[in-house]
C-alpha positions in Angstrom: -70.2 -63.7 22.9 -73.7 -64.6 23.9 -75.2 -68.0 24.6 -78.2 -69.8 26.1 -77.4 -72.2 29.0 -79.7 -75.2 29.4 -80.7 -76.7 32.8 -78.2 -79.5 32.2 -75.4 -77.0 31.7 -75.1 -77.5 28.0 -74.4 -74.4 25.9 -76.3 -73.1 22.8 -74.1 -70.5 21.3 -75.5 -67.3 19.7 -73.1 -67.1 16.7 -74.3 -64.1 14.8 -76.0 -60.7 15.2 -79.4 -62.3 14.4 -80.2 -66.0 15.2 -83.5 -67.8 15.2 -84.3 -70.8 17.3 -86.8 -73.6 17.0 -87.7 -77.1 18.2 -84.5 -78.7 16.6 -82.4 -76.5 18.9 -84.0 -77.8 22.1 -85.3 -81.3 21.4 -82.4 -83.0 23.2 -83.3 -81.0 26.3 -87.0 -82.1 26.8 -89.1 -85.2 26.2 -90.6 -85.5 22.7 -94.1 -84.7 23.8 -93.0 -81.4 25.2 -90.6 -80.7 22.3 -93.6 -80.8 20.0 -95.0 -77.7 21.7 -92.0 -75.6 20.4 -92.2 -74.3 16.9 -89.9 -75.8 14.2 -86.9 -73.8 13.0 -88.6 -73.4 9.6 -91.1 -71.1 11.4 -88.9 -70.2 14.4 -90.1 -70.0 17.9 -88.1 -66.8 18.7 -85.2 -64.7 17.4 -82.4 -63.1 19.3 -80.6 -60.2 17.7 -78.0 -57.6 18.6 -78.7 -53.9 17.9 -75.5 -52.0 17.3 -77.2 -48.7 17.7 -78.3 -49.4 21.3 -75.5 -52.0 22.1 -78.2 -54.3 23.3 -79.5 -57.8 22.7 -83.2 -58.3 22.0 -85.5 -61.3 21.8 -88.7 -61.5 19.8 -91.3 -64.2 19.7 -92.0 -65.1 16.0 -95.8 -65.4 16.5 -95.2 -69.0 17.6 -98.2 -71.2 18.5 -97.4 -71.5 22.3 -95.5 -68.2 22.7 -92.2 -67.5 24.5 -91.7 -66.5 28.1 -89.1 -64.0 29.2 -88.5 -64.1 33.0 -91.9 -65.8 33.3 -93.9 -63.2 31.2 -95.4 -64.0 27.8 -93.8 -61.9 25.0 -95.8 -63.2 22.1 -97.1 -60.2 20.2 -95.1 -57.7 22.3 -92.4 -56.9 19.7 -88.6 -57.0 20.5 -87.8 -57.2 24.2 -84.5 -56.2 25.7 -82.3 -59.0 27.0 -79.9 -58.8 29.9 -77.4 -61.2 31.3 -79.1 -63.8 33.4 -82.6 -63.5 31.9 -84.6 -66.7 31.6 -86.1 -67.6 28.2 -88.7 -70.4 28.0 -89.8 -71.4 24.6 -93.5 -72.6 24.8 -92.9 -72.7 28.6 -91.3 -76.1 28.4 -87.6 -75.5 29.2 -85.9 -72.6 31.0 -82.8 -71.3 29.3 -80.5 -68.7 30.8 -79.3 -65.9 28.5 -75.6 -65.2 29.2 -73.3 -62.6 27.8 -69.5 -62.8 28.3 -67.8 -59.5 28.9 -64.8 -59.1 26.6 
């Protein structure tokens, strides 16, 4: 099972092999003026998916207006990027979320 862990400790579960995230997923974590910088779920900020061929999770920015940071580096326009346990994802640079994978 994979999840995003917010700074306040709240968990955002990744429930499928492909899941898109947008403003609605994070608006309770940041003030409204900062939440507006994150793209809405209708045109998602980023997508996380699992590739069964490689056994790896990936993240891809969906050409969002403000981009997505992975460990402090902009990934907008870079295509799918591999994710590992403990990586930091920051939609539009407004909130740091830790990617976590439980070993089962």
